[in-house]
C-alpha positions, 0 to 999 in steps of 0.5 A, a space after each residue: 228344406 227338411 222333412 220332419 215327418 219321420 224324425 225323432 225331433 222336438 216340435 214346439 207346441 206353439 208351432 203345432 198350434 199355428 200349423 194345424 189351422 194353416 193346414 185346415 185352411 189349405 185343405 179347404 181352399 185346395 180340396 179339388 186339386 188335392 183330391 185329384 192328386 190323391 186320385 179321388 181317394 180322400 183318405 190319401 190327401 197329404 201335403 206339406 205344412 211348414 213348421 214356421 210359415 215365415 222361414 219356410 225351411 222345414 215341414 211336416 206332412 198334413 197327416 202327421 200334423 193331424 195326428 199330433 194335433 189329435 193326440 196333443 191333449 192327452 200327451 200334455 196331460 200325461 206330461 203334467 201328471 209326471 213332471 208337475 209342469 206344462 210342457 213346451 214341446 212334443 216329440 214328432 216321433 218319440 225316440 226309442 230310448 228316451 232314458 237320457 232325454 232332457 226337458 226343454 231348457 228354462 231359457 226357451 220360455 224367456 220372452 225375448 227368446 220366444 219373440 225371436 223364435 216367432 220370427 226365425 224358428 226355435 232352437 235348442 242350443 247356441 249353434 242352432 241359433 246361429 244357423 236359424 239366423 243364417 237361414 232367415 237372412 238367406 230367405 230375406 236375400 241378405 240383412 247386412 247394411 253398412 252404416 256407422 254410429 249405431 247402437 240400439 237401446 235395449 234387447 226389445 229394440 234389438 228384437 224389433 229390429 230383427 222382425 222389422 228388417 232394421 237390424 243391419 250393421 255389425 254393432 246391431 247384430 252383435 247386440 242381438 247375439 250378445 243378448 240371446 247368448 246371455 239369456 241362454 247361459 253362455 259366457 259372452 264378450 264383445 270383440 272389436 277388431 281392427 279394420 280398414 278405416 274403421 273397426 269391426 265388432 263381433 261377439 265371442 261365446 264360450 264353449 259354443 263349438 270348442 273348449 275356448 271362446 268361439 267368435 260369432 260374426 252375425 254381420 258376416 253371416 247375414 251378408 248376401 255378398 260375402 262367402 259363407 262365414 262359419 262360427 269361429 270366422 269373422 271379417 277384417 284383420 285378427 288384430 284385437 282392438 278391445 274386448 268388451 269396449 266401454 261404449 257397448 255398455 252404456 245404459 240401455 245397450 244390453 240386457 
């Protein structure tokens, strides 16, 4: 769990808009207990507000959430005046030197990205996406399921599978990874590996953490019964059966 209160970090505006009413509700429902903790001083009442209520991995203190909310309208107007577009994130604390700060990448507004972010929390690059998936799966007690002959028909089905817990085997997780990395602008391949009795599927992503292709095995990453798998590691052997096997590109398989 990470405290964002004093960090120089971008907070998606949609998260702030969700955090504020949750904070107000908690304040009202627990006022007497909070006042007691603050030793009777109303102005000292403070508590954690999760950035994403589902994942509960990061938080901002209520006093900071209120300050951000009160300042939000003015900051949005100032941004629009300068950049001629609506911002999607705000700084929790502005960096001292913002000369090289980049705007939110365009893919962050993609409907599929927004749908996944609503479940696991927002991310700004491929590595962060993998870690968000890892954290979400850990919170759920693991999300790998073994079964054969599965292929979801389309990106929306993959996202629905993530949110309703139906994603399970290596094909499912590789489909989700392929779609998300593609939307983010990465070059991505499916990779089929030799395994005991069956084969195993992962993706490989160009220049994710190295100058070449890096394997991402989301099935291994979300499995509660496996050791911690990092980017570049995968289940089964290192014998590559196929790159981008034809059966993964049948109609409706990927975006």
